[in-house]
SEDO-854428 format. One record per residue (C-alpha): residue in one letter; y, z, x. Coordinates in pm, 1 decimal, decimal comma, always signed. Layout:
<rs>
type; yy; zz; xx
A; Y; Z; X;
...
</rs>
This chain:
<rs>
type; yy; zz; xx
X; -198,9; +3648,9; +518,9;
X; -414,3; +3898,0; +329,4;
X; -215,3; +4193,1; +198,8;
X; -375,2; +4535,6; +171,3;
X; -310,5; +4742,8; -137,8;
X; -396,4; +4709,9; -506,6;
X; -131,2; +4476,6; -647,1;
X; -281,5; +4510,9; -992,6;
X; -240,6; +4888,7; -998,8;
X; +24,3; +4987,9; -1255,4;
X; -10,3; +5364,7; -1237,6;
X; +318,4; +5540,9; -1190,7;
X; +446,6; +5683,3; -865,0;
X; +650,4; +6003,1; -849,5;
X; +965,6; +5841,2; -991,4;
X; +1040,1; +5873,7; -1364,1;
X; +924,3; +5601,9; -1601,4;
X; +1203,3; +5341,5; -1638,9;
X; +1362,2; +5328,5; -1983,0;
X; +1493,2; +4975,5; -1924,2;
X; +1366,2; +4653,8; -1773,2;
X; +1276,6; +4692,4; -1408,2;
X; +1358,0; +4471,0; -1108,5;
X; +1162,3; +4513,1; -784,9;
X; +1370,5; +4420,8; -479,8;
X; +1191,3; +4346,4; -150,8;
X; +1415,1; +4282,9; +151,2;
X; +1395,9; +4411,3; +507,7;
X; +1776,3; +4444,6; +531,9;
X; +1884,5; +4788,2; +405,6;
X; +2237,2; +4664,6; +339,3;
X; +2108,9; +4380,2; +120,3;
X; +1881,2; +4618,2; -68,0;
X; +2170,0; +4856,1; -138,9;
X; +2402,3; +4574,2; -244,6;
X; +2146,6; +4418,3; -480,2;
X; +2055,0; +4755,8; -622,8;
X; +2419,1; +4832,4; -707,8;
X; +2469,6; +4489,5; -864,5;
X; +2158,1; +4506,9; -1083,3;
X; +2220,8; +4865,0; -1190,8;
X; +2578,6; +4771,3; -1285,2;
X; +2440,4; +4543,3; -1559,5;
X; +2199,9; +4804,2; -1696,0;
X; +1876,3; +4731,3; -1511,3;
X; +1645,2; +4976,6; -1342,4;
X; +1573,4; +4889,2; -978,6;
X; +1302,0; +4981,8; -728,7;
X; +1363,7; +4875,8; -366,2;
X; +1116,8; +4817,1; -81,7;
X; +1169,8; +4725,1; +281,4;
X; +849,8; +4524,9; +324,5;
X; +562,6; +4358,7; +142,9;
X; +335,2; +4642,2; +255,8;
X; +562,1; +4903,4; +95,0;
X; +561,3; +4710,8; -232,4;
X; +184,5; +4649,9; -225,2;
X; +109,3; +5022,1; -188,5;
X; +357,5; +5135,6; -455,0;
X; +238,2; +5228,6; -802,1;
X; +424,6; +5045,3; -1071,3;
X; +484,9; +5118,7; -1441,7;
X; +360,3; +4876,6; -1705,6;
X; +704,7; +4763,8; -1825,8;
X; +888,2; +4434,5; -1847,6;
X; +974,9; +4352,8; -1488,1;
X; +1026,2; +4088,7; -1221,6;
X; +1026,6; +4061,3; -843,5;
X; +1336,0; +3966,0; -641,0;
X; +1258,0; +3916,5; -273,2;
X; +1350,1; +3745,8; +49,9;
X; +1117,7; +3480,3; +188,6;
X; +1131,6; +3588,5; +552,0;
X; +1034,6; +3952,0; +596,8;
X; +896,3; +4166,1; +876,0;
X; +517,3; +4141,2; +860,1;
X; +387,2; +3950,4; +559,5;
X; +637,0; +3707,2; +409,4;
X; +754,8; +3677,0; +52,3;
X; +542,1; +3363,2; +13,2;
X; +237,1; +3560,4; +132,1;
X; +304,7; +3819,9; -137,2;
X; +343,9; +3549,1; -402,9;
X; +9,5; +3397,6; -298,9;
X; -158,6; +3738,5; -316,1;
X; -13,4; +3813,1; -660,7;
X; -149,8; +3480,8; -786,4;
X; -493,2; +3544,8; -634,9;
X; -503,8; +3891,8; -791,1;
X; -396,3; +3756,6; -1130,2;
X; -77,0; +3965,6; -1142,7;
X; +165,2; +3766,2; -1365,3;
X; +486,2; +3907,6; -1219,0;
X; +777,8; +3658,2; -1233,2;
X; +930,4; +3600,4; -888,5;
X; +1281,8; +3505,8; -776,6;
X; +1315,2; +3414,3; -408,4;
X; +1616,9; +3448,9; -178,1;
X; +1652,2; +3303,5; +170,3;
X; +1907,3; +3208,2; +430,5;
X; +1670,0; +2952,4; +584,4;
X; +1566,4; +2724,5; +298,8;
X; +1392,3; +2391,0; +349,8;
X; +1224,3; +2155,3; +103,6;
X; +858,7; +2240,6; +187,6;
X; +931,4; +2612,4; +156,3;
X; +1113,1; +2564,5; -173,8;
X; +839,3; +2342,8; -317,5;
X; +568,6; +2590,2; -213,4;
X; +753,7; +2876,7; -382,0;
X; +820,4; +2686,8; -703,5;
X; +469,1; +2541,2; -713,4;
X; +341,0; +2897,2; -688,7;
X; +530,6; +2979,2; -1007,7;
X; +863,7; +3114,0; -879,7;
X; +1133,7; +3129,9; -1145,4;
X; +1409,0; +3031,5; -900,6;
X; +1481,6; +2987,9; -531,0;
X; +1829,5; +3101,4; -422,2;
X; +1983,0; +2996,7; -90,9;
X; +2198,2; +3262,4; +78,4;
X; +2485,7; +3311,1; +39,4;
X; +2466,8; +3284,5; -338,4;
X; +2701,6; +3380,2; -619,8;
X; +2629,2; +3710,0; -790,5;
X; +2621,2; +3536,6; -1128,2;
X; +2358,7; +3287,9; -1005,4;
X; +2137,4; +3576,7; -899,6;
X; +2188,1; +3761,2; -1228,3;
X; +2107,2; +3444,5; -1423,7;
X; +1783,8; +3399,3; -1227,3;
X; +1681,4; +3763,6; -1278,3;
X; +1757,0; +3744,7; -1651,4;
X; +1541,9; +3430,2; -1672,4;
X; +1256,7; +3602,8; -1489,1;
X; +1272,9; +3908,8; -1715,5;
X; +1283,0; +3682,5; -2021,7;
X; +965,5; +3510,9; -1900,9;
X; +786,8; +3845,7; -1865,0;
X; +922,7; +3965,6; -2199,1;
X; +789,9; +3652,9; -2373,1;
X; +448,3; +3690,2; -2209,4;
X; +419,4; +4051,5; -2318,9;
X; +526,5; +3963,3; -2675,2;
X; +259,9; +3692,5; -2695,9;
X; -2,9; +3932,9; -2565,1;
X; +96,3; +4198,3; -2817,1;
X; +59,5; +3947,2; -3100,1;
X; -282,3; +3846,3; -2970,6;
X; -398,5; +4208,7; -2994,1;
X; -292,8; +4240,4; -3358,9;
X; -573,2; +4243,1; -3621,8;
X; -442,6; +3928,1; -3792,6;
X; -296,8; +3732,3; -3502,7;
X; -176,5; +3395,7; -3642,4;
X; -346,2; +3479,1; -3970,0;
X; -697,2; +3491,2; -3821,1;
X; -932,4; +3776,4; -3917,4;
X; -1018,8; +4040,9; -3661,1;
X; -1285,5; +3900,3; -3427,7;
X; -1640,4; +4030,4; -3412,1;
X; -1737,1; +4344,6; -3224,1;
X; -1989,5; +4342,3; -2942,8;
X; -2107,0; +4559,4; -2655,8;
X; -2262,6; +4297,4; -2432,1;
X; -2127,0; +3955,6; -2530,0;
X; -2020,5; +3755,5; -2225,9;
X; -1736,0; +3513,7; -2296,4;
X; -1564,2; +3365,7; -1986,5;
X; -1195,7; +3437,6; -1933,7;
X; -1159,1; +3619,4; -2267,0;
X; -979,0; +3955,4; -2232,9;
X; -1148,5; +4265,9; -2371,4;
X; -992,5; +4597,1; -2475,9;
X; -1132,6; +4932,8; -2576,2;
X; -1106,2; +5003,8; -2947,2;
X; -936,2; +5322,3; -3055,7;
X; -1165,0; +5610,1; -3174,4;
X; -1279,3; +5593,6; -3535,0;
X; -1061,3; +5780,4; -3781,4;
X; -924,2; +5767,3; -4133,6;
X; -807,2; +5412,1; -4068,8;
X; -1169,4; +5301,9; -4018,2;
X; -1129,8; +5180,7; -3658,5;
X; -1452,9; +5159,9; -3459,3;
X; -1540,0; +5398,6; -3178,4;
X; -1710,8; +5334,9; -2847,2;
X; -1716,0; +4954,1; -2867,2;
X; -1501,9; +4667,7; -2745,5;
X; -1300,1; +4414,5; -2941,4;
X; -1329,6; +4054,4; -2828,4;
X; -996,8; +3883,2; -2886,9;
X; -986,7; +3515,3; -2983,0;
X; -1021,8; +3289,8; -2680,8;
X; -683,2; +3176,7; -2544,3;
X; -557,5; +2866,4; -2726,8;
X; -431,6; +2577,2; -2511,1;
X; -243,5; +2271,0; -2637,9;
X; -331,4; +1969,1; -2419,8;
X; -82,2; +1678,0; -2431,1;
X; -166,7; +1346,0; -2263,0;
X; -130,1; +986,1; -2379,2;
X; -441,1; +879,1; -2182,7;
X; -738,2; +950,4; -2414,1;
X; -988,8; +952,1; -2127,7;
X; -786,4; +1207,8; -1931,1;
X; -730,4; +1417,1; -2242,5;
X; -1098,5; +1421,3; -2335,6;
X; -1202,6; +1506,3; -1979,6;
X; -955,7; +1793,5; -1942,6;
X; -1039,4; +1925,2; -2288,6;
X; -1405,5; +1947,0; -2186,7;
X; -1311,2; +2127,0; -1865,6;
X; -1094,9; +2386,5; -2040,7;
X; -1353,9; +2444,2; -2313,9;
X; -1615,2; +2501,7; -2043,9;
X; -1385,9; +2774,4; -1908,2;
X; -1384,2; +2949,8; -2246,7;
X; -1058,3; +2821,8; -2396,7;
X; -992,9; +2680,1; -2741,0;
X; -816,0; +2345,6; -2699,0;
X; -603,6; +2133,8; -2933,4;
X; -561,7; +1777,4; -2799,9;
X; -244,2; +1575,6; -2869,2;
X; -191,6; +1210,5; -2773,0;
X; +173,0; +1259,9; -2683,1;
X; +474,4; +1488,3; -2702,6;
X; +587,2; +1336,6; -3030,9;
X; +249,9; +1417,4; -3188,6;
X; +278,9; +1781,7; -3084,2;
X; +636,7; +1805,2; -3213,1;
X; +540,8; +1631,4; -3537,4;
X; +256,8; +1879,6; -3575,7;
X; +531,2; +2139,4; -3572,1;
X; +652,4; +2409,0; -3337,2;
X; +653,5; +2668,8; -3613,4;
X; +298,6; +2755,3; -3511,3;
X; +384,9; +2782,4; -3142,3;
X; +309,9; +3156,6; -3152,6;
X; -56,6; +3061,7; -3198,7;
X; -61,6; +2878,8; -2864,5;
X; -106,2; +3067,8; -2537,1;
X; -26,7; +2775,3; -2307,5;
X; +57,3; +2404,6; -2299,9;
X; -81,6; +2155,1; -2047,2;
X; +119,1; +1833,0; -2059,5;
X; +161,8; +1505,4; -1872,2;
X; +515,1; +1421,3; -1757,1;
X; +525,2; +1041,6; -1799,8;
X; +454,0; +963,1; -2165,4;
X; +596,2; +699,3; -2402,1;
X; +870,5; +811,0; -2638,4;
X; +936,4; +1175,9; -2558,5;
X; +845,8; +1253,5; -2197,8;
X; +695,9; +1577,7; -2073,5;
X; +1020,9; +1712,4; -1928,7;
X; +1199,2; +1668,9; -2262,1;
X; +905,5; +1838,8; -2433,3;
X; +938,1; +2126,4; -2186,1;
X; +1307,0; +2167,4; -2270,3;
X; +1236,3; +2174,2; -2644,5;
X; +953,2; +2423,3; -2608,8;
X; +1152,9; +2650,5; -2377,1;
X; +1431,0; +2666,2; -2637,3;
X; +1199,3; +2871,0; -2857,9;
X; +1224,1; +3247,9; -2808,5;
X; +846,0; +3299,9; -2800,2;
X; +765,3; +2980,3; -2611,1;
X; +426,9; +2969,1; -2436,7;
X; +405,4; +2878,1; -2067,0;
X; +391,5; +2504,8; -1991,9;
X; +187,9; +2343,1; -1711,6;
X; +304,0; +1996,6; -1604,2;
X; +83,5; +1714,8; -1469,3;
X; +185,0; +1375,3; -1332,8;
X; +49,5; +1088,8; -1124,0;
X; +403,9; +1008,8; -1004,8;
X; +513,6; +1336,0; -849,3;
X; +825,7; +1356,9; -635,5;
X; +1031,5; +1654,7; -528,0;
X; +1310,4; +1582,1; -778,4;
X; +1075,8; +1573,5; -1079,0;
X; +882,3; +1875,6; -951,0;
X; +1195,5; +2084,4; -902,0;
X; +1340,8; +1981,6; -1239,5;
X; +1018,6; +2085,2; -1412,1;
X; +984,3; +2416,9; -1231,0;
X; +1350,8; +2508,6; -1266,1;
X; +1320,1; +2418,3; -1633,8;
X; +1059,8; +2690,1; -1673,8;
X; +728,3; +2513,8; -1607,2;
X; +461,9; +2766,1; -1508,4;
X; +292,2; +2520,5; -1272,5;
X; +319,9; +2159,5; -1156,5;
X; +5,2; +1958,6; -1073,8;
X; -36,3; +1611,4; -926,3;
X; -295,1; +1377,1; -1075,7;
X; -582,2; +1338,0; -1027,7;
X; -587,2; +1704,7; -1120,8;
X; -815,2; +1934,8; -924,1;
X; -1036,8; +2112,0; -1178,3;
X; -1030,9; +2451,3; -1004,1;
X; -653,5; +2437,3; -956,2;
X; -596,2; +2353,4; -1322,8;
X; -828,6; +2630,4; -1438,6;
X; -647,2; +2880,0; -1214,1;
X; -303,7; +2770,2; -1339,0;
X; -413,6; +2806,8; -1702,5;
X; -572,3; +3145,3; -1630,8;
X; -248,7; +3278,3; -1479,0;
X; -32,4; +3122,5; -1751,1;
X; -240,3; +3279,8; -2028,8;
X; -271,3; +3616,4; -1855,5;
X; -178,6; +3930,0; -2043,7;
X; +18,4; +4215,7; -1890,7;
X; -114,8; +4253,3; -1538,1;
</rs>
């Protein structure tokens, strides 16, 4: 279902700018909205509540660390419809789903779309708080990575060249500040380094093919023949990586173990999992472990490119 409204619009509405992290709650039950609002505010979070997807889509939202907590079944467009629309619009807002009518296809669709967690009602308050904290942590990490990318010496690299008309696919551009005593340029745009993707696959043919695909999309790619090779290379430089694309079944250290080790790092980049032996158990373990996306081999080129684009997105 297509949802009207500009989901990428972050201009403020009439409410004051939140001073803390913000949780958007979308549920068509007023009692649930009130209960969740009280619970989240009791642990120091700011909360904005909406009774429908349409209300949320037309609201103007501040550009602060935030996440979306919503029911799956709503009047009008569903929570899954909203998740799909956010992904299409490139809005990297972490989502936690709630539902009293869960089934496996619904859960898999939500998690495949990038949901942080999927809670079956009734749930424990602590389980919900843990899921929301995980979602906020994901958004906090993404914003921290994006801030580092905008620094003049991100990962020790010199400031990139300046251009008015250069066309570089999928590379974010930002207006430079006006020239002043600090020597900053005026009236031009700074091209940031292309997003850097670490590609991990023990099949050299697959690795070479996917590296060519991602480079054609404008990414810089470092290819590793396995998880052990990436770990041996060292995770100290993980801040220089915007995303990891990794196979699941690999000799030695498998992709799920690699995911756990990467996610243990405070500034961990998003991880996209691929496998030719997908089942619901492996998929759910990967997604609940923090994987940004889960793809079945043979990987669809457009789907992979879209997953990497969303994973490497800056503040939406």
